[in-house]
C-alpha positions as CSV (number, residue, x, y, z in Angstrom):
1,M,14.0,8.4,5.9
2,R,10.3,9.2,5.7
3,V,8.5,6.4,3.8
4,A,5.0,6.2,2.2
5,V,3.0,3.2,1.1
6,A,-0.4,3.6,-0.6
7,G,-3.2,1.3,-1.6
8,T,-6.8,0.2,-1.1
9,F,-5.8,-2.4,1.5
10,G,-9.1,-4.3,1.6
11,P,-9.4,-7.0,2.3
12,L,-6.0,-7.0,4.0
13,H,-3.7,-9.9,3.2
14,D,-0.1,-11.1,3.6
15,G,1.1,-9.2,0.5
16,H,-0.1,-6.0,2.2
17,R,1.7,-7.0,5.4
18,T,4.9,-7.3,3.4
19,L,4.5,-3.8,2.0
20,F,3.9,-2.5,5.6
21,E,7.0,-4.4,6.9
22,H,9.2,-2.8,4.3
23,A,7.8,0.7,5.1
24,L,8.3,0.2,8.8
25,R,11.8,-1.2,8.4
26,F,13.0,1.7,6.3
27,G,10.8,4.5,7.8
28,T,13.3,5.7,10.4
29,D,11.8,9.3,10.2
30,G,8.2,8.1,10.0
31,V,5.7,6.2,7.8
32,V,2.7,7.5,5.9
33,V,0.1,5.0,4.9
34,A,-2.3,6.3,2.3
35,L,-5.6,4.5,1.9
36,T,-7.6,5.2,-1.1
37,S,-10.9,6.9,-0.5
38,D,-14.0,4.9,-1.1
39,E,-14.6,6.7,-4.4
40,L,-11.0,6.2,-5.6
41,A,-11.0,2.6,-4.5
42,V,-13.9,1.9,-6.9
43,E,-12.3,4.0,-9.7
44,T,-9.0,2.2,-9.6
45,R,-10.2,-1.4,-9.6
46,H,-8.9,-3.4,-12.5
47,E,-11.8,-5.8,-11.9
48,P,-15.0,-4.6,-10.2
49,R,-15.3,-6.1,-6.7
50,P,-16.7,-5.1,-3.4
51,V,-14.3,-3.0,-1.3
52,P,-14.7,-2.6,2.5
53,P,-15.5,1.0,3.6
54,L,-12.6,3.3,4.3
55,E,-13.3,3.3,8.1
56,E,-13.1,-0.5,8.2
57,R,-9.9,-0.6,6.1
58,T,-8.3,2.1,8.2
59,R,-9.0,0.2,11.4
60,A,-7.6,-3.0,10.0
61,V,-4.5,-1.3,8.7
62,T,-3.9,0.5,12.0
63,E,-4.2,-2.7,13.9
64,T,-1.9,-4.6,11.5
65,L,0.7,-1.8,11.7
66,R,0.7,-1.9,15.4
67,E,1.3,-5.7,15.3
68,L,4.1,-5.4,12.8
69,D,5.9,-2.3,14.2
70,E,8.9,-3.7,16.1
71,W,10.7,-0.3,15.6
72,D,8.2,1.9,17.3
73,R,7.9,4.1,14.2
74,D,5.8,7.3,13.9
75,V,3.0,6.1,11.7
76,E,0.3,8.2,10.1
77,C,-2.7,7.0,8.1
78,R,-4.2,9.4,5.6
79,T,-6.9,9.2,2.9
80,L,-5.7,9.2,-0.7
81,E,-8.2,11.2,-2.9
82,T,-6.2,11.0,-6.2
83,E,-4.1,8.3,-7.8
84,Y,-0.7,9.7,-6.9
85,G,-1.8,12.2,-4.2
86,I,0.5,12.0,-1.3
87,A,3.5,10.7,-3.3
88,T,3.4,13.8,-5.5
89,D,2.0,16.4,-3.1
90,E,4.1,15.7,0.1
91,P,7.7,17.1,-0.2
92,S,8.8,15.3,3.0
93,I,8.4,11.8,1.5
94,D,11.8,10.3,0.8
95,A,10.8,6.9,-0.5
96,L,7.8,5.0,-1.7
97,V,7.2,1.3,-1.0
98,V,5.8,-0.4,-4.1
99,S,5.1,-3.8,-5.5
100,P,6.8,-5.1,-8.7
101,E,3.5,-4.3,-10.5
102,T,3.5,-0.6,-9.4
103,A,7.3,0.1,-9.5
104,P,7.1,1.5,-13.1
105,E,4.9,4.3,-11.8
106,L,7.8,5.8,-9.9
107,E,9.0,7.5,-13.0
108,A,5.7,9.4,-13.5
109,I,5.6,10.2,-9.8
110,N,9.1,11.6,-9.8
111,D,8.3,13.7,-12.9
112,R,5.4,15.2,-11.1
113,R,7.5,15.8,-8.0
114,R,10.2,17.6,-10.1
115,E,7.6,19.8,-11.7
116,R,6.6,20.9,-8.2
117,G,10.2,21.5,-7.2
118,F,10.3,18.4,-4.9
119,D,13.2,15.9,-4.7
120,P,12.4,12.6,-6.4
121,V,11.5,9.7,-4.2
122,S,13.4,6.4,-4.0
123,G,11.5,3.2,-4.7
124,I,11.6,0.3,-2.2
125,V,10.2,-2.7,-4.0
126,A,8.6,-5.3,-1.8
127,P,8.3,-8.7,-3.4
128,Y,5.1,-10.4,-4.3
129,V,3.7,-12.9,-1.8
130,Y,2.4,-16.1,-3.4
131,A,-0.4,-18.3,-2.4
132,D,-0.2,-22.1,-1.9
133,D,-1.2,-22.6,-5.6
134,G,1.8,-20.5,-6.8
135,E,-0.3,-17.5,-7.9
136,R,0.1,-14.1,-6.3
137,I,-2.0,-13.2,-3.3
138,S,-4.5,-10.5,-4.1
139,S,-7.6,-9.0,-2.5
140,T,-9.6,-9.9,-5.7
141,R,-8.7,-13.5,-5.2
142,I,-9.8,-13.4,-1.6
143,V,-13.1,-11.8,-2.5
144,K,-13.7,-14.4,-5.2
145,G,-13.2,-17.1,-2.5
146,E,-10.1,-18.7,-4.1
147,I,-7.7,-18.1,-1.2
148,D,-7.7,-16.7,2.3
149,E,-5.7,-13.7,3.5
150,H,-2.6,-15.9,4.0
151,G,-2.8,-17.5,0.6
152,R,-4.2,-20.8,1.6
153,T,-6.4,-22.2,-1.1
154,V,-10.1,-22.5,-0.1
155,A,-11.7,-25.8,-1.0
């Protein structure tokens, strides 16, 4: 199965690591990690916040994938220029790793894939990872100084 996972991934945290672990576990025929371009990263923020440059995010993701990949998967990092980009444009993708928050978007992605004559993708839903305070870990919370990348509250 060729699996994709997409996101901004900056700053990187344990929730992202869970997404990557799911992609690596199921990506027997390869894993595509799509990182939002710098422009798309700014456009898709629910709350404005600083985002590390693409080059820095790609380096951090590549290092993290290397650390997590106990299966020796074929991993490819790409730049995502549009919201659904690779998921709707790449016919060889079999599954998409998503969070519970983004799982509902699978329907729209599969509609677009069908319009292009592609098979629909399966969804692999990775669970949220929670911080010590019981709230979900997020890059926004890290940038605000509420938690660190592992979800430990910052005093």
